[in-house]
Each structure stands twice: as C-alpha cells, then as structure tokens.
MARMARPA-852083 format. One record per atom (N, C-alpha, C, CB): y, x, z. Coordinates in steps of 0.001 Angstrom, whole numbers, padded with zeros to 6 digits, always signed. Glycine has a CB too. Example, Ala and Ser with C-alpha at 12.3 -4.5 7.8 and 13.67 -1.06 7.14 Angstrom:
# MARMARPA-852083
-005690+013190+007800-004500+012300+007800-003300+013200+007800-004473+011308+009046-002250+012850+007080-001060+013670+007140+000030+012900+007870-000598+014084+005725
***
This chain:
# MARMARPA-852083
-162705+021309+018584-161448+021124+017845-161442+022044+016632-160210+021408+018755-160864+021529+015550-160717+022320+014338-159973+023614+014642-159980+021517+013253-160504+024798+014207-159856+026090+014498-158407+026135+014052-160614+027214+013829-158117+025528+012901-156744+025527+012411-155829+024743+013333-156684+024950+011008-156311+023578+013805-155509+022763+014715-155325+023473+016049-156161+021390+014930-156384+024166+016514-156301+024902+017765-155241+026000+017671-157668+025503+018124-155206+026697+016526-154211+027752+016324-152801+027188+016360-154452+028470+014996-152593+026049+015691-151275+025416+015684-150867+024970+017079-151262+024224+014733-151843+024475+017860-151561+024037+019221-151127+025211+020084-152786+023356+019831-151830+026335+019950-151487+027524+020733-150099+028044+020370-152531+028623+020518-149789+028038+019071-148460+028471+018625-147388+027565+019225-148370+028463+017074-147644+026263+019246-146686+025312+019796-146470+025539+021282-147156+023888+019552-147576+025821+022003-147471+026062+023440-146658+027314+023736-148857+026184+024059-146899+028367+022964-146152+029610+023151-144667+029378+022892-146693+030715+022220-144362+028669+021814-142958+028379+021495-142299+027566+022603-142855+027625+020162-143054+026608+023147-142524+025764+024210-142204+026580+025444-143509+024661+024556-143107+027497+025795-142876+028350+026955-141665+029234+026767-144092+029202+027234-141514+029798+025577-140385+030682+025304-139063+029939+025353-140550+031342+023952-139086+028686+024999-137847+027900+025000-137667+027100+026279-137825+026962+023814-138569+027309+027259-138505+026711+028594-138821+025229+028615-137152+026926+029175-139198+024640+027455-139612+023238+027388-138606+022310+028051-140969+023064+028037-137345+022543+027904-136346+021729+028606-135213+021364+027663-135794+022477+029839-134864+020079+027661-133767+019645+026815-132423+019954+027452-133879+018160+026527-132420+020377+028729-131166+020646+029419-130824+022123+029458-131226+020109+030817-131554+022941+028692-131268+024368+028682-131262+024878+027253-132293+025142+029528-130540+025976+027054-130466+026560+025727-130166+028037+025843-129404+025858+024872-130654+028799+024862-130360+030220+024846-128944+030474+024358-131360+030960+023972-128365+031547+024843-127019+031925+024431-127009+032224+022941-126516+033145+025235-126060+031650+022186-126002+031941+020752-125707+033411+020505-124941+031074+020071-126264+033987+019434-126058+035410+019162-124595+035800+019066-126750+035787+017891-123725+034861+018683-122312+035183+018530-121601+035391+019857-121627+034100+017763-122218+034933+020946-121585+035056+022264-121948+036394+022883-122012+033896+023197-121212+037406+022548-121472+038744+023063-120557+039032+024240-121284+039801+021962-121090+039670+025266-120332+039992+026460-119942+041458+026431-121137+039665+027728-118717+041760+026850-118334+043159+026961-118567+043635+028387-116859+043363+026549-118266+044909+028648-118570+045488+029949-117703+044913+031056-118401+046980+029898-116629+044229+030695-115763+043630+031698-116063+042171+031955-114347+043775+031288-117236+041734+031538-117604+040323+031597-117392+039725+032974-119039+040147+031187-117779+040422+034035-117688+039832+035355-116857+040669+036330-119065+039631+035908-116012+041544+035818-115244+042415+036700-114305+041645+037620-114453+043397+035883-113785+040512+037165-112792+039783+037956-113394+038618+038721-111691+039279+037063-114679+038381+038576-115269+037152+039102-115783+037301+040527-116393+036706+038212-115589+036282+041360-116163+036291+042709-117687+036286+042632-115661+035075+043526-118311+037035+043522-119768+037185+043485-120357+037055+044876-120158+038533+042873-121617+036637+044919-122421+036650+046135-123747+037332+045810-122647+035198+046692-124216+038178+046708-125496+038833+046481-125335+040279+046084-126271+038106+045425-126454+040940+045892-126462+042363+045594-125993+042635+044162-127861+042936+045807-125142+043628+044021-124608+043980+042713-125718+044402+041756-123579+045097+042846-126755+045065+042284-127827+045563+041421-129001+044592+041323-128318+046901+041930-128790+043338+041719-129861+042342+041607-130270+042178+040143-129410+040977+042200-131566+042069+039869-132023+041978+038473-131711+040650+037793-133496+042210+038418-131496+039593+038576-131230+038279+038000-129787+037889+038274-132200+037216+038568-129024+037696+037205-127632+037295+037309-127516+035794+037029-126747+038112+036329-126962+035070+037998-126785+033628+037850-125286+033334+037797-127475+032844+039023-124796+032989+036624-123389+032640+036454-123249+031130+036624-122850+033105+035057-122373+030739+037528-122164+029325+037836-120808+028883+037300-122258+029070+039363-120810+027990+036327-119580+027445+035767-119275+026151+036515-119706+027198+034214-118110+026121+037156-117851+025032+038090-116395+024592+038050-118227+025450+039500-116162+023411+038646-114838+022797+038675-114678+022151+040055-114655+021736+037505-113647+022545+040787-113474+022043+042143-113166+020553+042193-112377+022803+042827-112745+019983+041079-112465+018552+041036-113656+017746+040520-111252+018289+040167-114758+018414+040287-115973+017751+039777-116850+017320+040951-116770+018698+038819-117202+016045+040988-117948+015524+042134-119379+016056+042204-117974+014015+042081-119882+016574+041099-121247+017105+041088-121296+018609+041403-121890+016845+039729-120142+019268+041342-120141+020725+041470-120382+021203+042899-118833+021276+040974-120008+020411+043878-120305+020792+045263-121808+020901+045459-119705+019769+046258-122530+019935+044913-123989+019982+044990-124530+021186+044225-124601+018683+044438-123931+021476+043079-124356+022635+042300-124153+023925+043067-123604+022694+040986-123036+024003+043804-122763+025194+044604-123784+025352+045729-121350+025129+045183-124150+024244+046352-125165+024284+047410-126493+024785+046852-125347+022887+048048-126846+024327+045667-128097+024779+045040-128046+026281+044758-128360+023999+043727-126900+026766+044320-126769+028198+044048-126926+029017+045323-125417+028497+043398-126360+028530+046416-126486+029234+047691-127932+029201+048190-125545+028614+048742-128611+028082+047986-130018+027995+048358-130851+028982+047554-130541+026571+048153-130501+029128+046293-131200+030087+045437-130998+031504+045956-130710+029977+043981-129779+031808+046343-129471+033136+046861-130204+033405+048173-127965+033288+047062-130311+032393+049010-131048+032551+050268-132535+032792+050011-130862+031310+051155-133060+032175+048960-134478+032325+048638-134776+033676+048003-134923+031211+047709-133779+034249+047311-133980+035522+046603-132835+036494+046926-134073+035286+045063-132685+036904+048176-131546+037756+048553-131535+039121+047881-131540+037951+050031-132698+039612+047466-132775+040927+046835-132763+040857+045316-134015+041639+047291-133120+039699+044780-133323+039596+043334-132222+038867+042582-134602+038915+043071-131364+038130+043299-130389+037264+042627-128966+037609+043057-130686+035785+042926-128079+037587+042083-126644+037648+042345-126010+036434+041695-126010+038981+041808-125178+035715+042451-124482+034532+041947-123039+034907+041633-124540+033361+042979-122584+034556+040445-121241+034907+039968-120527+033622+039564-121304+035918+038763-119352+033407+040136-118615+032170+039912-117718+032288+038683-117778+031814+041148-117745+031248+037862-116874+031161+036693-116134+029817+036711-117695+031325+035375-114828+029884+036501-114007+028675+036498-114139+027933+035171-112537+029025+036765-114340+026626+035268-114328+025784+034080-113667+024450+034435-115776+025567+033528-112350+024509+034757-111651+023281+035154-111482+022322+033992-110292+023614+035737-111288+021071+034347-111037+020025+033355-109612+020189+032834-111254+018595+033965-109472+020487+031568-108149+020758+030994-107237+019538+031019-108295+021247+029569-107825+018348+031186-107021+017114+031223-106573+016763+032639-107818+015950+030635-106979+017572+033623-106644+017278+035014-105828+018418+035610-107922+017039+035843-104575+018115+035979-103739+019143+036591-104301+019561+037946-102298+018642+036747-104886+018595+038675-105476+018912+039964-106630+019892+039840-105947+017653+040639-107410+019729+038814-108538+020631+038560-108038+022048+038299-109377+020130+037364-107004+022156+037485-106411+023469+037192-105763+024072+038435-105370+023349+036066-105058+023227+039211-104430+023706+040436-105463+024297+041396-103667+022568+041117-106592+023627+041535-107627+024100+042453-108186+025449+042006-108756+023072+042558-108371+025602+040695-108862+026880+040176-107853+027991+040465-109135+026784+038656-106573+027697+040284-105533+028690+040545-105458+029032+042038-104171+028177+040050-105664+028038+042890-105663+028285+044333-106828+029189+044725-105736+026958+045108-107975+028954+044118-109150+029789+044413-108927+031221+043934-110416+029199+043750-108314+031359+042765-108002+032704+042269-106999+033398+043196-107440+032635+040825-106005+032652+043670-105018+033225+044579-105672+033656+045888-103894+032218+044854-106588+032853+046388-107316+033219+047612-108174+034461+047376-108201+032042+048091-108723+034571+046176-109546+035743+045846-108740+037025+045931-110146+035602+044447-107451+036952+045647-106594+038129+045728-106414+038607+047166-105240+037830+045111-106830+037757+048117-106819+038146+049525-108242+038207+050081-105967+037164+050347-109198+038347+049167-110618+038447+049528-111114+037230+050311-110855+039706+050347-110584+036070+049962-110986+034849+050674-111438+033764+049694-109823+034325+051541-111945+034176+048560-112344+033169+047565-113372+032202+048117-112900+033844+046323-114436+032711+048717-115530+031830+049127-115119+030900+050258-116731+032651+049553-114172+031346+051101-113644+030445+052125-112874+029300+051468-112731+031214+053114-112024+029648+050507-111282+028617+049777-112242+027716+049008-110265+029260+048812-113226+028297+048393-114259+027564+047657-114880+026478+048533-115351+028528+047154-115296+026855+049723-115975+025898+050605-115031+024795+051065-116559+026619+051820-113801+025156+051418-112852+024151+051891-112461+023195+050769-111602+024826+052468-112264+023715+049575-111909+022854+048447-112987+021806+048200-111689+023691+047183-114230+022214+048248-115309+021264+047988-115506+020278+049137-116601+022010+047728-115232+020701+050363-115507+019842+051505-114359+018912+051871-115848+020679+052681-113117+019398+051720-112005+018641+052282-110899+018269+051300-111416+019411+053379-110722+019024+050246-109607+018759+049325-109803+017414+048622-109482+019898+048277-108702+016702+048429-108775+015384+047800-107888+015294+046562-108379+014307+048796-106629+015665+046699-105682+015459+045603-105460+016710+044762-104364+014987+046151-105696+017889+045339-105490+019163+044658-104045+019328+044188-106437+019281+043473-103118+018736+044936-101707+018956+044655-101294+020298+045250-100834+017799+045223-100167+020803+044788-099700+022092+045301-099452+022054+046813-098420+022508+044578-098831+020992+047360-098648+020950+048814-099975+020965+049581-097857+019711+049195-100955+020214+049096-102255+020210+049777-102894+021590+049735-103195+019178+049139-102814+022256+048598-103428+023574+048452-102714+024613+049312-103415+024009+046985-101397+024471+049427-100659+025376+050325-101065+025135+051777-099129+025182+050161-101283+023878+052142-101734+023567+053495-103097+024203+053771-101805+022045+053699-103988+024155+052779-105312+024765+052944-105175+026273+053104-106225+024434+051739-104301+026873+052309-104071+028312+052431-103553+028658+053824-103076+028793+051358-102712+027798+054372-102175+028005+055712-103285+027888+056752-101055+026993+056008-104157+026902+056600-105287+026728+057516-106193+027959+057492-106094+025465+057148-106347+028548+056311-107194+029739+056179-106467+031017+056615-107666+029884+054732-105229+030857+057077-104429+031978+057564-104184+033022+056483-105110+032625+058753-103984+032546+055260-103638+033460+054176-102159+033826+054271-103960+032829+052795-101820+034912+053630-100412+035277+053468-099818+034261+052486-100239+036782+052947-099014+033334+052993-098565+032210+052181-097709+032644+051002-097794+031239+053033-096802+033573+051231-095948+034004+050127-096771+034661+049022-094873+034974+050631-097733+035480+049409-098605+036103+048407-099435+035040+047694-099532+037155+049066-099908+034070+048454-100683+032976+047858-099854+032250+046806-101153+031985+048944-098611+031924+047146-097729+031215+046209-097473+032064+044959-096386+030856+046895-097220+033351+045179-096958+034243+044047-098173+034353+043133-096555+035632+044547-099341+034527+043723-100555+034666+042913-100928+033347+042245-101718+035161+043778-100672+032240+042933-100943+030923+042361-100175+030745+041048-100563+029809+043363-098958+031256+041013-098101+031095+039833-098186+032265+038866-096673+030911+040261-099033+033218+039174-099113+034431+038367-099741+034170+036996-099912+035492+039106-099100+034602+035926-099701+034469+034584-101044+035185+034489-098749+035025+033518-101205+036276+035237-102459+037027+035188-103625+036171+035690-102344+038316+036024-103429+035444+036775-104510+034605+037308-104850+033469+036345-104118+034031+038680-103814+032899+035742-104059+031849+034754-104798+032409+033538-102732+031201+034318-104481+033634+033170-105162+034285+032054-106650+034461+032358-104515+035648+031751-106980+034836+033587-108377+035036+033956-109146+033720+033968-108472+035706+035320-108472+032660+034380-109111+031339+034335-109370+030943+032886-108229+030271+035040-108395+031174+032014-108572+030860+030595-109681+031704+029981-107261+031079+029830-109836+032921+030480-110923+033777+029993-112278+033174+030337-110808+035192+030590-112390+032627+031541-113629+031954+031938-113883+030726+031065-113571+031547+033422-112821+029969+030803-112956+028762+029984-113416+029126+028572-111618+027989+029929-112820+030155+028006-113200+030589+026656-114653+031039+026625-112286+031728+026174-115064+031738+027672-116457+032182+027756-117392+030989+027806-116671+033074+028985-117066+030020+028652-117908+028826+028772-118077+028139+027428-117311+027848+029787-116982+027993+026709-117046+027320+025411-117851+028120+024396-115644+027077+024877-117730+029453+024460-118494+030285+023523-119986+030212+023787-118034+031728+023603-120341+029885+025040-121757+029773+025405-122319+028385+025144-121945+030126+026863-121444+027452+024800-121907+026088+024575-121966+025264+025833-123247+026105+023942-121265+025689+026882-121224+024897+028109-120448+023620+027833-120580+025698+029282-121059+022477+028135-120462+021188+027809-119814+020513+029005-121499+020280+027229-120239+020866+030200-119703+020230+031391-120090+021021+032622-120195+018788+031507-119706+020508+033767-119987+021203+035018-120794+020304+035954-118675+021649+035696-121592+020926+036826-121846+022371+036885-122828+022800+035795-122393+022765+038271-122735+024052+035406-123683+024640+034464-123995+026051+034947-123113+024649+032996-125183+026514+034599-125617+027833+035043-126079+028653+033847-126746+027716+036088-125785+029932+033919-126297+030890+032934-127199+031850+033690-125127+031658+032182-128484+031815+033400-129456+032651+034105-130099+033601+033108-130537+031782+034820-129678+034863+033182-130206+035890+032273-130249+035419+030826-131597+036306+032709-129157+034796+030403-129039+034442+029001-129365+033015+028657-129892+035302+028225-129800+032218+029624-130152+030832+029331-129190+029882+030036-131603+030538+029757-128517+029036+029258-127584+028066+029807-128347+026822+030234-126485+027712+028779-128067+026367+031457-128777+025206+032003-127773+024175+032491-129726+025625+033156-127920+022943+032016-127129+021811+032491-128049+020858+033267-126430+021073+031294-127442+019885+033918-128198+018801+034566-129257+019321+035539-128865+017932+033509-128842+020225+036415-129766+020736+037427-129839+019715+038559-129313+022145+037961-131008+019123+038726-131174+018069+039728-131685+018576+041062-132107+017027+039213-132217+019784+041090-132749+020322+042342-132719+021840+042296-134189+019814+042598-132704+022442+043488-132744+023899+043569-134048+024434+042981-132587+024362+045028-135083+023604+043013-136383+024035+042488-136306+024368+041004-137434+022952+042721-135478+023651+040255-135326+023956+038838-134812+025382+038640-134374+022951+038176-133879+025777+039493-133336+027135+039395-134363+028160+039852-132053+027267+040230-135088+027868+040929-136072+028835+041421-137195+029035+040416-136649+028377+042763-137566+027967+039706-138613+028106+038688-138156+029023+037564-139001+026732+038120-136884+028920+037192-136360+029803+036148-136319+031247+036629-134957+029352+035716-135888+031434+037879-135842+032792+038427-137250+033374+038531-135159+032796+039810-138195+032568+039000-139585+033039+039080-140094+033480+037717-140495+031941+039645-139767+032699+036701-140209+033018+035349-139598+034337+034881-139838+031884+034382-138314+034542+035195-137662+035790+034808-138256+036980+035553-136162+035706+035070-138553+036797+036828-139094+037895+037631-140492+038287+037194-139109+037513+039095-141225+037340+036634-142579+037657+036161-142565+038452+034859-143377+036375+035967-141442+038420+034165-141346+039158+032909-141135+040641+033180-140204+038604+032043-141658+041516+032326-141347+042948+032448-139838+043151+032352-142081+043777+031347-139317+044041+033191-137870+044232+033271-137250+044504+031905-137547+045375+034216-137937+045250+031066-137390+045607+029761-137302+044442+028801-138213+046679+029148-137993+043333+029115-137998+042185+028209-137026+041099+028633-139382+041608+028118-136449+041237+029815-135527+040209+030269-134270+040202+029426-135176+040414+031732-133802+039002+029132-132555+038872+028389-131414+039092+029358-132443+037481+027689-130700+040205+029212-129694+040583+030191-128281+040533+029613-129984+041969+030719-127996+039526+028808-126677+039445+028188-125568+039425+029237-126584+038203+027307-125850+038800+030385-124811+038681+031392-124563+039952+032157-125153+037610+032337-125289+041036+031878-125128+042257+032655-124918+043474+031771-126330+042470+033538-124441+043252+030550-124205+044368+029643-122864+045011+029903-124286+043909+028203
***
C-alpha cells in the first residue's frame, strides 16, 4: 500500500477509536460544565469512589426505560468495584403522568426508598395518577403525609428541573440515555454495549479518563 494512504488509514482508525465509532454516542460539549454539586441530590447505586460514573437519564413513563434500568443494574453487577450508577430524571414535559412519577420517586427518596419506588413504578404503575402513586407509597409503607408533602414540594420539583436542564445541556434527546465518563449514549440495545464502553474506560490510564461527571 502507498505509504501516504497507509498513514491516512491509520489516522482514520485512531480517530474512529477515539470517537467510539458509534452514531449513537457523542462526547459532552465543552459548554456543558459540571459543578461540584452535580450529583449531590441524585439516587446512586454502587461505590462512591468507583472510577467509572454511569449517569442514567430515565423516565418512568417510558416503555424502554425499564429495560435500560435492567441493563444498568447488570452493568453494576458485572463491575461492583469499578462502576457507580447515578439516576437522573428526564420526564416527558408533555405528560403529567411522567412528571408525577418523577415527583413520587423524589418523594420516596426523601425517605431513603427511591430504588424501591423505582422498581415498583417500572413493574406495576400504569396511569401515574396521584391516587395510584399514593397507593404505591402506602404499599411501600412510606410515611404518607411526608410523601404527600414532599411530592408537592417546590424543592423536589426544582431538583427534577435541574436534571432536565442538565440532560438538555448534554444533548440528551430521549430516554433512556447514559453518560459514561463524559460520553452520552443513546439507543443501547444490550448490556454488552455498556460493558464494552466501561472496559474501554478501564483500559485507559486513570489520568486520561474524561471525568466530567465527577468534578
């Protein structure tokens, strides 16, 4: 092969590897800067000091998000020491039920029961009306009055809006979406796609990893 063509081919391969060769992923735009409070309010699974941060943008009224949540849990089971999963709300602004479910999950989080509410919402919730969500809170044996108060709290709605603003600043177009050490990924069809990204990050020297989500 012509040396010049070989050089161009190698440059192309390197560029492809750096960009993950995927049309369903993109790097975080430089304008999307995270402050130190980026994930202070967010529900998390996994070790706090895990080197790989996986932010999951999800919507309880989205039929694909339950599958996305299962994939995230599978990822955590595969990498219990290396991965932390962090939940971010991205409800459909045109759906009151979607917003209600996010508020119910935030209210449950105030009683340290977010993940229980998370699982029940994805498995059993249908209408996401306030009466249904109160019934779920009752089934989970939450303090109902506190649940109602937190559900209606402007502070909880503010935190949900903060997640939504973050998602939009990152270029998240729909749910579920994942942010893995600075790379936004849509259209995840299998847990293997996530594990391949994590493997790639783990192979990189720690100082070279893009850690925007942990600043």
